[in-house]
N, C-alpha and C positions, 0 to 999 in steps of 0.2 A: 504494498498500498504505500502511495504518497502523495502529498498535497498536490493537490492540481491545480486551484486559484483561488483567489482573494475578492470577495464581492464587495462592494460598496452600492445602496441605494441613492440615489440623487434626485434633486431637487429639480437641478438640469444638467442632464448627461455630459452634451457637449461642452460645455463651458467647466464642468470639474475635469474633464479628460483633457482641454486643453490644460488647465493648471498643472495635472501630473506629466503631462510632455514638456510644458514650456518652464517650470520651475523646478519637478521632482525630476527630471530626467528621463522619463518612461517613453517608449517606443509605441507607434500604433502596431498592434499584432493583426488585427484583421480589419477589412473595411465595416463599420458599424452596420447592425443587423437589428430589425424590427420583429421580435418574436410575439406571434399570437396565433389564436387558433384553440381548438380542441386539448389537442395534445399539452399545449403549454399551460393552459388553465387545470387539467387535471393533476400534470405533474406538480404545480407550486399550489393549488387547492384552492385559488381564486378566481371566480369563474369571471367568463370575457377579458380575462388577463391581454394586456398587451405591453408590453416592455418591449425599448429603446436600449441596443448591449453595443457598448463598446469594451473590446477587449484590447488591452495595453501591456509591453512587456516593462517588467522592471530594468532597471540601468545594470548590465553586464549579468543578466539571470534571464533564461528561456524559461523554464517555471519554478514556481507556481507564477502566475500571469496575475493582473489587477483587471478584473470584470466589474464594467460599470454598467447599471441600470437602473433606468428611467421609467417607471412604472406611468400609464396613463393615468390611473387612480392613487393615490397615495394617502397612508395614515400620517398625520405630521407628529413631529414629536419635538421635546427642548433637544439643545445641543447633547451630546455625550458629556460626561466628568473622567477626570481621569482615572476614579477610581469606582466606578459603576460597573458590575458585573456584566459579564460578556464580552463582545468585540472591545478589545483596548485601543491597540492602535497600532499604525503600520510605522517602522523604526526605517531610516533612510542612514547610513554613514556617506558623508563627504569630506572634502577636503579643507572648506571653510563653512564653519557653522553659521558666523555671523553676515556670511553673506547671503547664505542660503536662507538665513531667518530672514533678513532683508526684504528678499525676492518674495518668499512668502506673504510678507506683510503687504507689501505692494500690487502682488497679485489679488489682494482683498481677502487673506488669511489673518490670522491674530496669534503673538506670542502668549504663550501659558510659563505664567513663572520665569527665571533666571536661567542664562547659560550659567553650567556647573561643572565644575572641575572634580570627575569623580578619580583622577588617576596621581600621579605623585610629580613633584617640581621638574624630574627628568623625564617623564612620560605622561604628559597631559593626556586625559580623557576627558572632553567636553560633551556634556548632554543638554540639550533644551527640548522642550516641548512645545508644541504650536497645533494650531487650528489650518486645516484647509479651509479654501471660502463656504462650503458648505459645514464648518463645524466638526468635520470628523478629524480627531486627535492623531498626530504625528510626532513619533520622538526623533529625534535627529543629533546624532551621534558625530563626532569629530574625533577620529582615533589617532595615536601617535602617528608621525611618519614613519614608515619603514614596516607596519604591521598589519 
């Protein structure tokens, strides 16, 4: 068994996919599709289900991929919190955490907490939490160079 993909349900799939492509450096894995019909509804348990589906490849990783769904009918909820049970966050490693955090904010996301060093003076390991433009939680990691 292996993890196949990670799914995010979006309010605006195209805009959220653009964020992950432009800011988090994902690539489009296939052309967006609209999924609908009896098989889709039977499979997900939602009658008259219609879904816009976008598949993105994470940087330097073939699988699992990021699947973004936009349902025609959605159930609204508040923004998830870092400490809520269930799906927690997507974690990305990068060369420059400050630059990535700035790009996230410029693209409509938000910072959660402060950039924090979990390493040592010789081997800094920076961590920060942020939100994508739809409020999903991201963990940003800047590992020491050479690791």
